[in-house]
N, C-alpha and C positions, 0 to 999 in steps of 0.2 A: 453553266454553273460555275461558284466560285468556291473555292477551297486553297487550303496550307499544305504544302509537301511537310512531312511528320513520318518520325519514325517509330512503329509501334511492336513490341516484339523482338527485336530487330531485322524488322519488314519494314521497306518504302512504302506508304499510305498516302492518300489524299484526306485531309479531314475537311467536312464543306464545312464553309462559314457562315454559323449560324444554326448549325444542328450540330448533332453530339454523333452523327454517321461518319464512316472510315469507309474508304475505296481500294481496295488492292492496286496497289502498282506491277503487274507482269509483262516481262518483256519488249516493254517500250523503251526505248533506244536513248542514250543519254541523260538519265532521268538516276544521279549518282546523291551520293550523299552531301557532296556541296552544295545541292539545292535545299536542304532542309531547312526549314523555316521561311521560304520564298510561296508569297500568293501568288495563284494562278487562275486560270479557267481550264474547265475538264467537259469532257463528253464522256458519257455512260454507254456500254452493249453490255447490258444485263445486270450484274453485281460489278462489273469490270469497267476500269478507266481506259477508254479507247483512246483517247487524244488528250493531250495536256498544250495548252499555250502560255506561253511564261517569257518575258523579256524579247519579247519581237520573233520567237519562233516556236515553230508548230511539232512537238515530237510526238511520236505514234511507232509502235513496230518497224515500219520499213524504214523508218530513220525521221533525219530532224532536218526540217525544211521552216524558210523562212516564212513570216505570215506575208499574207497579201498586202499589198500595200496602194494606197491612191495616189496619185501623181504628189498631190499637196503633203502628204505624208513621206512619201521619199524626200522631194524637197527640204523637209523640216530634216530629217535624218541628216542630208547631205550638209546643210548648215552650221549644226549645232557639233557634229564631229571634229576629231582632232584631227582623225589619222589623214596620209595623203593620198593619193589616187597614186597607188604602183603603176609599174613599169607591166606592157602587156598583158594587162589583170583589171576588169571592168571595177570601178568603185564597187558594187554590189558582191562581186564573188569575194574580194578582198574582204569584207566584213562578216562573209557567212559561210564561205567554202570553208572545208576540212584544213587545216593546216599542211603544208607541204612534210614531208616524211623527209626523215634525218638516216645517214647512217652511221657504222660506228664500229670497231671492230670487236665490240661485245653486245649483248644482250642479257634478258633478262627472264630467270626463271619466278614467275607470279606465287604471291605468296597463298600459304592454304586456308581455305575458310577454317576446315575442320582440324584440331588440333590430337594429335594421336600420343597419349599419355598411359606411363606404365603403373603400377603397383609396387611392385619388386624389382632390389636388384642383387639377383644371385636367390637366396633364400630368404632376405631382410627385408619387410614390408618397408613403406618408405616412410609410415609414421616414427619409424625408428630413430631415423636419422634428420627429421623433424623434430625430435625431441616430445614428439607425442607419446611413448612408449619407451619404457625404461629399459627390460630385461633383451638387452643384445646379447646376453649370454645364453639365451634362450636358442639363438639360431647359429648353425655353423659358420654363416658367413663367408669371406674370402678366404679364409685360413685354413680351408681345407678344398679338396677335391667331392664335386657333386656326381655322384653316380648318374642322377638324371637330368646334369647339363653336360655342356662339351664344351671338352680339353683339346688345345691341339696346335695344330699351324697351317697357315695357309703360303703354298710356296707360291712368288710370284715372279713372273719372265715380262722382262719389261724392254720393247722393241722404240726404238726412236723412228718416230716416220717423217721427222722433217729435224733439222737442226737442235741443241739439246744445250740449254745452260743454267750453271746453279754455282753462285759464283763463291769460290772459298774466302774463308774469315781471316782476318788479318792475326797473325801470331804477335806474340805480345813482346817482339821488339820492334814489329813495325806499327804497332799500337804509339810506343815509344817515340819514335822518328816522326810521328805526328802524319802518318800516310792516312787517305781517305779510302775509303771503300770500294767506290770506284775505280781508282788507279792502279785495283789487284784484278788482273780478267783472268787469273788462271780458274779452273773447271775445279769446283770440290773434290778434295782428296783425302786421303789420310794413307803416308808415305808414299806416295808418288802414284796411289790406285785410284781413279776416276769412282766416285760413287754419290748415289743421291739420296743424301741424306731421309734418314724414316720420318724427321720433322718434317718434312718436306711432303712427304709421302700420307702421314697421319692426317695435317692438314686439308691435303684434297681431298680423302676420301670421309672425313668429319663430313664436310661442306655438304656430299652428296648423299650422304646417310641422312642429316638431317634434312635434305630436299624431297629423299622418295619417301623416308619416313612419316609425313606430315609432320613436322618437328616445330620447335618453337622457335621464334627469330629474336636471338637476342646477342648479336656477335658483331655491337656495331659502338661506336663512341658516342653515347647520349650528349649531344653540346648542341647549344644555337650558332647555326650555322651563317657566317655574316656575305655580306651582299651591298651592290655598289651599282646603278643599272640608271648612269646619269642620261646616257644617250638611248636607251633602250627603250625600240617604236612599239613594243608590245604593251599589253597591261599591265607586266608587271612592272615596267618602267614610269609609269603613271602610278602605280604604288608607292614605287622609290620614290618619286617626286614630293609626292604628298605626304609622305612619311617625313622625309626632310622639313617640309612645312608642317611638322606635328600631328597632321592630321592620322585617323586609322580609320578607314570606311567611312571617310565625310567629315567622323567625327573629330574635335581636337583635344586631342587625349594630351601631348607635350606640348611645350615653349622650347624656342630655337634660343638658347643664348652663346657669348665668347667670354672670355674669361683667359687669365694665367694660368693654365696648372703648375703646380711646386712640388714640388717630391720631399716630404718634411720626415722621412724615416723610413724604416723598411716596409715596403708595404705599403705606405700611407701617402695619400695625394691629395691636394686641396686645389677647388679654381676659384681664383679670386673673383669675379664676376665683377665684368665691364659693365657701368651704367646704360651707355649710347647701343640700344636692338636694333639700330642698321648699320648695315655692312657694307661696308663701301669698295668700290672697286678701281683699277688705277690700268690702262693700256700698257702693253709690252713691247717688244720686240726679240722675237727668239732667235741666237745666235750659236742656241746647241740645242741638243737634246736634255741637257740641263742646264743649261745657262741664258740669260736674259739680259737683254739693258733698258734703264729706264734713264733718260737725258743721260746717256753715254755713258751710265754708270755697270759696270758687269757684276751683276748679283749671279747667284745658284740657288737650284731651286731646294726644296727640304729644308728651309732655313725662316727664319725671320730679321728683320730690322728695324731698328728703330728710327722712325721719320715723322717730319713733320708736316700738317696737310693741312688746305683751306677747304672747312666742310663748304663754303661760298661757291666753292667753283665746282663744287659734284653738280653733272648734269643727270636728270636720268635713264635710266638706260635700261633696256631690256634684254635679258638674257634667251637663250631659244629654248629656255623652257619655264618658260612666262613668271619668271625669278625675277622682281624689278628691284636693282640696287644701282647705285646713284655711282657714276663713274668721274672722278676725281683728275682733275687737269693739273689745279698744283700742289706738289708735294718736294720734301729738300732733305738730304739725308742731316742736316746739322738740327740742332734745337733754335727753335724762332719764336718770337713772344708773339708775333701776330699771327702764326696757327697754332694747331692744336698737335698734341705729340701722340703719335701713333704709332702701332707696327705695322710692320709690310710683313705679310706670311706667304712663303712661296711655295706653291702646291707645283706637281707636276705637269707636264707639257699635255697630257691627254690630245694625242693627235693634231690636225691640222686645226682642230676649233678653238682651243682656248688662247686668248686674245690679250686675258687681264690675270691680274693677281687679286688678292684681296686686304683690304686695307682697316685695320679694327684702331679706333678710340680708344686711346689707354686707360682713359678715367675710369676708376673702381666705382661701384654701387656701393661698399661695403656688405654685401653681401657674400660668403664664401659657401661653394657646397665641396661635400667631400664625395671620393669616390669611394665605393664599397668595394669589398673583397672580390663578390662577385663581376663586379666591372672591370676591374685589375686583370683577372683568370680568363673572364673571356676576352678581352683585345689582346693578350697575351698568344691565346688560344687558335686566333686568327693567322693561322700558317700562310694564306693566300697573298696577304698584305706585303706588295711591292715597295712599300714607299717607306717614309721615316717610323719609329717606333719611339712617340712621344715620350712613353715611363721610361725609355733611356736618357731623357735629360735631364738635365735638374730642372730646367723651368722651361715653357713652352708655350706660346698663345693655342687656344685649342677654339671650336665651336662645342658646345653640346645640346643633346635633346635630355629634359628635364620634365616628368609626368607633371601635369598640372595637380596643382594642389597637394602635392605630394614630394615629399624630402626625398626623392628617388631620382638618380640618373639612368638615362634607359642606354645613353651611347656617347662617346666623345671622338673625332676626329683633328687631321691638323689643316682640315679645309671646311670650305661652308657644304660641299659634295662630299662628305665623308661616309666610309666603310659603319654599317648600322647590322647589329644581329636582327635576325628576325624574332618574331617574337613566341612563334612556335616552336619546342624541342625535335630533334630527328624521332623521340621514342613517342610523340604522340601522331605521329601518322604510322604508327603501329597496332594492327588491334591489340586490347589488353590480353585476351588470351593465349597469343602468341608469346607473351611474356610473362607466363604464370612460373612460379617460382616454388608452387607446395611438392607440385607431381613430377617425375622424369622424363622426357622424353628420350629415345631410342637412342641418338646418338650422347645426351646424358649418361645414360644406364651402361651405354656401353663403356665412353669415354673419360668416366668420371665427371667428376664434380668439385670445385676445390672448398675446400673447408668441409666438405660433406661425405666423399664415399672417393676410393680409387678405381679408376680404370680397369677393365679385364682386357686390354687389346692393348700389343705391344708389337711396335712397327722400325724393326733393325732398318740400319742403312743397305740399299739393293748396288751391290760388286757390279760394275763393271766386266762382263764376260768373255764377248768379243764382238770387234768394230771398234768405236769410240776413234776414228782419227780426228785428231784435232783440227781444226779449220784456222789455225791461229789467229792471232789478236785483231780484234775486228769492232771498228768504231760501227755499234747501231743507229740508226734513226732515231733521231732524239725523240722522245717519250713526251708528247705534250698532252697527257690525256686528260679528257673532261672530269671534274671532281663532281662530287653531290651538289657543289653549287651548282652546276647545270641540269636542273632542275625536269626544263623539258625533258630528259632522260630519264632520271629519276623518281621521278613521282608521276603516279598515273596523269593521264592525260585523256581521258574519254571524255567526249562531249565538248570538247573545246572546239570551238570555230574563229576562222580569221584570225587577227591579233590576240586574240583571249589564251593565257597561258597560268595554269596550274601552279603555284610556287608555294616554297614550304610555312607561308602562314595560311594557306589554303586547307580549306579540310577534306584531304586526299589523303589516300594510303602510298608507300614507296611501291617502286617497283618491284622488286626483291632480291634474289641472289645474281649477284650479276656473274656469270662467265663470259670467256673470251671464243670467240669462232675459231675453227680451224682453219688453214691457210697451207696450200700445197706448194710454199715457197720452192722447192725443189726445182719446178718448173721455170722460175723467175728468182735466182740467187741474190741478184740485185736489188732486188723488192724491198730487204730490210735493212741495206747499209746504209748510212750516214750519206751525203751528198756531199760534194765540195764544201759548198759555202757552211753548211752543216759543223763541219770536221776543224771548222776557223772556231768555231764558240768553242774554247777550252774550258769554259766554268760551267758547262753544262754537258757536254758529251762524257761518255764512259766508256771502258774498254770491257771486251770482254773475251771468250776464247773459249769457244761453241766445241761440243763432239759432236761429227756429222752424224747424217741420216745412215739407218742401219746399226748406229750401237744398240749393241745388248746386255743389259743388267740383269742381275738374279735378285732376289732377297727375299724373306720370311715376315711375315703378321705371325706374332702368334698370341692365343689366346686362351683364359681358363675361366671355366664356370661360365658359359655362356648359352641362354634357352636357342631353341633350334629355329625362332623368330630373329632372333640379335646375332645369331651367325649367318641366320639367309638373309640381313640386312647389308654384313658386309660383303658378301658373294654377289646381292645384287646389282652393288655399285661399282664389283671389280669385274664384272662378269657382263659386260654391257655389252648389248645387241650387233649383230655382224654392224661390218662397218661403220662404228660409232667406237669413240676413243676418247681418252682422258687427255689433259693437258697439266703441263706443270713447269715449275723454274721461271725465267727470267725472261723478259721480252716476248709475251706470249701475243700483245697486241699487233707484235709485226708477224706473227705467226710459227717462231721457234715453241719445241717442248711439246707436240703434239707424241702421245706415246699409246703405243697399243700393248694393254696388261691381258695376258692371262697366267688365270691361277688355278692350282690342283691344291683341293681339300686333304688337309692329315689329319685325322681324329688319335686321340693317344686313350686306351682302354686302360686310366690310374690301375685300377682293381686287378688288372691280369699282369700289368707291367711289374707289380710286387710282388706276385704271388712266387714267381720262379724267375732266377737270374738268366738262365739261358731258356731257349726252343729251339726245337733243330739246330744244335751245335752254333747255336746264333746269339748275339744278346736279345734277349728279352725287352724290347724297349714297348711292346705293347701298338705301335703306331701304325696305321693301315688307311690306307688312301680311300677316300669315299668317293661317293658322284655328288656334286652341288647342287643338280637342279631339285633334290627334295627339299632342301634345305633354303632355297630361293622363293621356292612356290609355297611354303610355308609363311616365310615374309609375304609374299605376296597377295596371299589369301586373308592374313591376318590384317593388313593396311587397305585391302578392297571393302572390307566388312566396316572396318572401323571410321573411313572417310568416306561412307558411305554411297558408293558408287553402282550406279544400277548396270549391273548384268554384262561385265564388261569381261572381256575375251583374256586382258592382260594387264598390268598394272600399266603397263608403258602408254596405253590407249585414254588413259585420263588426261583432260584438259591442259591441266599443269605440267605432268611431264610429258607431254608431246611438246611443249615449249622446250626444255630441256633439252629432249632426243632430239631436235632440231638442228641446237648447238651443239652437240656431241658427236652428230652426222657427219662423217669425211666425205659425204656422195657429194655434198653441197659444194665442196671445193672445185668441181668439175663444170660448175655455170663458168661460161665463159669470161662474163665480166663479176668475177666473185671477188678478186681480190679488190676492186673500186668497189664495190658494193659494203667493205666490209675494213675501209682505209678509212681512216680520222678524216673529218669532216676541214674544209679550209673556214680561216676564222670569218669570212663574210660567212658562210653558213651557220656559225655558230654564232654568230652575233641577230640573224635573222631567228634565233629561237627555233629551230625546226625539230620536228616534235621526234622521237625514236618508237619505229612500229614495234609489234611482236616478232620474236623470231622466227614463229611460222608466216610471219609477211615478208620473210627475207630468203629462208629455207624449209627444204623438207623435214619431216620427223624421219 
């Protein structure tokens, strides 16, 4: 039977071609949203899909297998593929076997499928804050204590299980002197007393509340990320190279041009297009990482030079990405009436591969293309660009992609293979219901929402009460962590095989909340310290002065008018299961910042507090220590019902929270190879785009 994978009422089904019938896809591995719209063959078992054959793979409940091929078909695949046979692995395995897994000092808690939202803030319906109800005066709101709600404080004792470090801020004089925060190594302190800032505790606890309460996912910068994948050997590299030829999914969507970019006013730029769409190259001899020679003339990268060249001397060349650009033999660095005037555009070295630079014919076409404000802002937001910012020059020759038949520039750059923004923004990888703005989740209700309502919880600084010996000024290993551009970590990669990868232009979801593994660096104190070679990199190293393992702090979290469930949410993430701990501060990827929090709950009887001044010869404060388990249970039961868990013994048994629990579990540090399993991957591993498994693939919940 033949059909097409579609989504009906939020569920994946196969719609039979030539019929109105649809068949549910239940439990078949590897069938995800990125396959929607694909035609396939399928077999039924009763009314349900038993097997799906799609693009050379067979999908079943047991897993994914390649379609059995005849000898002639195998030869055909071998001829048509562009992949090279990898060492120590058969060709067939390289295409069809699951990708190798990666390692990282972090992992992710998946996004929640269900969102738990609330109807009230204190006694005020949400509609009041959304402007749909006028009589705010009808409610007590935040201006008074509610006898039916909880007011009091949580006393927390914090013990450092590893060295801990939170950087002190620059004072006014240091700012005037032009000092950078990375050069100030002192631990955060007030008048010499080390403290953990309330703001740091607040951020850590809010994230955990969002996770365990099945809240919304809104704490992200919504933008288009930039990328460049010239030599990438996965499907992503193919996507990039086709895009720089103007193609998206095989369709010619853009045209590639070159021209002279000129700054013509504040945030106003125009590109004077060159007539010749043929881009030439010239061979160079590198004399250093930032310099090269052409005919004994020393030149610098990230510059352009006026030259003359002879187009007739150009010979057809083919670079490693099958993009043909003639290589010019005759160029001079003076005007020559027999030659054509041109620009030599010098980009970076790109390892040992690059042996040429670009030549652009200066002749103008008469067309002028203007950068939009979006072009400018997106280019400026690309903080990962290590080369030249052409917008800081008065003029510069550039290459650019322009949408066909439309006056819209997609992207531009200083070299033929420049960094380009993805088509999709980060928000397009997050389900709409996780971005709902009408009703609050637990985190918004408790911590407040800017411009709508204030928070009802207040974090004091936690003060050092014992231990806390300084380790002295140290230089940690350079933190060169993969960023969201590392899509093989940050995006779901379910069902991919061989060299296939989901990236930011694929219809998949983000992995979720990023948290760092615990590491018992007390057993290996040198693990987190910079090597001799790293210490010589003065421009990227930083200095820190951590407090040693065993430091103890005490602080308070004050709250007003919280429901039992809201208070339970705070206590649930503060009072973790046995041997499960929090992380805070700097250098978490290197193992610093593991802390044990012990909470005590004190409620204030606000009515009793103001009935009399004294009680048994003491001030009548109306404060009483209360057991926390009752509130935790009320929160758990509320979330278990709302998240549609089936017969759970504990909220921690939910599949999502098992992933969180694994990351928080200190017992995992006892694995013999744990520091290796949770270290940063080597550059070669990163280039191979190895996929990061689930947290439970590495550690126990």
